[in-house]
N, C-alpha and C positions, 0 to 999 in steps of 0.2 A: 437269424434274429440276433441283433446286436445286444450287448450287455445292457445298454440303456433301456431298450424295450423289454428285455428280460426282467429287469428290476421293476418296471411299471406293471408288467403282467403279474409278478409275484405280489406286489402291493395290492392290486385289485382282487386277486384270489384270496389273500389274507383278510382283507376287509370284509369280503363277502362271507367267508366262513365265520369270522368273528361276530358280525352283525346277526347272522342267522342263528348261531348258537346262543348269543345273548338273548335274542327274542325268544328262543326255545325255553330258556330258564325264566324269563320275565313275562311269559304269556299269561297275563292277568285274566283274560277272557276265555282261556282254554280253546283258542281257535287255531292253534298251530297245526297244520296238516300232519296226520299221523304218518303218512308215507314219507314225507320230507323229514320228519323227526327220526324215523327208523334209518333213513339213508345217512343222515348227519351223524347219528350216534354210532352207526356201523363203521364209520371212518375213523373213530377214536380207538386207538390201539387196545388199551387195557379193557374198556367195556366190551369191545368185540371179542377179545380173547376170553374173557370170563363168560360171556354169553354163549360161546361155542360149546361149553360144557352143558348148557341147558337146552338150547334149541339151535338147530342147523338151518340157516337161511341167509337173510341179508347180512347178518353179522359176519358170517364166514366170507361172503363176497367182499365186504368192506375190509376185513382183515387181510385177505389175500391181495386186494388192490393196494393197500398201504405198503405191504411188503414188496409188491412188484414195483411200485413207484420208487421205493428205496433202492432196490437192486438196480434199477435202470438209471435213476437221476440223483440218488443220494437222499439226504434227509429232507425231502419235500414236506413230509408231515410236520416236522419241527418248524420249518420256515413259513408255512402257509396254512396248514390245516389245524394245527393245535391252537386253540383260542388263548391259552395262557402265554404261548410264545408271542402271539400278536399283541396281547396286553403289555408284555414287557417291551416290545418295540414302541408302543405308544408312550410308555413311561419314559423310555430313553429319548424319544423325540421331544416330549414336553420338557424334560430336563435340559436338553440341548437348546431349546428355544429360550429357556429362562437364563441359563448360565453361559450360553454361547457354545458352539459346537466343539466338543472335545473328541480328540482322537484317542481311542483305546489302543495301547501298545500291545503288540502281539505277545502272547504268552503260550507256552507249550500246553497243550490240553492235558488236564490231570486225569489221564485215562485210568490209572490204577485205582484211584479213589472212586471214580465214576463206575468202573466195572465192579468194584467191591460193593457199591450201593445196589447195583443190579443183582449180584449174587445174593446179597442179604435179603433183598425183596423176594427173590425166587425161593429162598429157604423158608421165609415166613409163609409163602403161599403153599409150598409143599407140606409144611407142617399144619396146614389148615387155617392159617391166620391171614386175614386181609388187612391187618393193622398197617403194615409198611406201605401197601398199595394205597390205602385210604389217606395216608399222610402225605405221600409223594406224587400220586397220580395227578398230572396237570389238568386233565379234564374234570376230575372229581373236585379238585380245589377251585377251579374256575366256576363250576356249578355251585359250589357252596358260597362263594363270594357273591355271585349274582342272586342266589336265592335268599341268603341270610342278611346281606347288606343292602343290595340295590333294590330288590323286589319289595321289601316293606316300605321303603321310601316312595317308590312309584305308587304302590297301593294307597298309601296315606295321602299322597298328592291327588290321586284319582278321587278318593272319597271326599276330600276337601272341596274340589271343584264340583263334584256331583252334588254335594250339599248346597253349594252356592247357586248352582244352576236350578236346583229343585225349587228354590225360593222365588225364582222368576218364571217357573213353569216351563223349563227347558229340560227335557229328559233324555238327552243324548248319552249321558253317562249314568251308571247306577252304582250303588254302594257295594263294595266287595269286602267281606270280612278280612281283617289282617291277622294272620296267625303269627304270633311272636315266637321265634325260635328260642331254644334254650340258651341262656346267657353264655354257657361254656362254648356252644357251637359258634355263636356270634364272635366271641373273643378269639377263638381259634382262627376264624376267617379273617378277622382284622389283623391278627398277629402275622398270619401267613402273607397277607397282602403287603403289610409293612415290611416284612422281611424280604420279599421278592423285590419290592420297590427300592429298598436300600441296596440290594445287590445290583439292580439295574443301574442305579445312579453311580455306583462306585466301580462296578466291574462288568457292566454290560449284561449279557445273557448268561451269567455264571450259573444260575439255577439249572438251566438246560444242559450245561456242559459239565456239571459237577454232581448234582443231586437228583436229577430226573431219571428214573429207571427206564422210561420210554426212550429218552434221548440216548442213554447208554446202549440199549439194545439196537436202536437204529444206527447209532454210530458204528457199532461193530459190523452190521450188515452193509452199511454204506462204504466200508473200506474196499468192498468188492464190486461197487456199482460201476456200470459201464460208462456213464457220463457224470463226471463230478468236477467241481471247481477246485483247483489246487494252486498253490503258490510255488513258483519256481524260485528257489533260494539263489540261484545263480543270476537270475534276471531281475528280481525284485530289489530295488534300491531304496525302499521306504519313502517313495515320493507321494504315495497316496493315490496313484492312478488306478491301482487294482480295485480300490474301494469304489 
């Protein structure tokens, strides 16, 4: 498989996971299949890891599958399975469309800071606190953004259309109560989205490579992966062909 087709395959997989996980959180009619929901959540590293302490089943299989993919191919989770990673790619793509394509210069990965974030998160967890995980887990933050920002908008639009159709005796939609999240929760989701968007615009996927504990853990594992993309410093002349 050439790199051209590999990139297309990665984009297709990323979009599929992103759409399915977005629909999971935005499921206004509670029609999302439970089996598919379990399978998708099991592939999210931190939820699967935490659930293994409660129940052994699909979550363990999903956790092992993500680890296996990382050992073999590198950070596949970060590139295609993580919905927050795909959201960052979308923001970068839109910013490039607006401002013109910008080439990010290569910078050495801030491994010390990234691993320090991972150790700090682990220490919080060992101490019985989920604070660090709740603040930095990409899946949880994506879920909060979908649930607290996007879902109320969709429900309000649904109710407005249902009200209009009801007056002409068309009942294909029905009213769904809109539960308003706490203002602090909405504010946190908005601030986090703005923060990640700013990092994407200025530094690319900096959140993934600096602050995400999942990215730090998989970065360490991927150092020993069997198949991984590397840049040969003796061959690379910064022509952009590798990209």
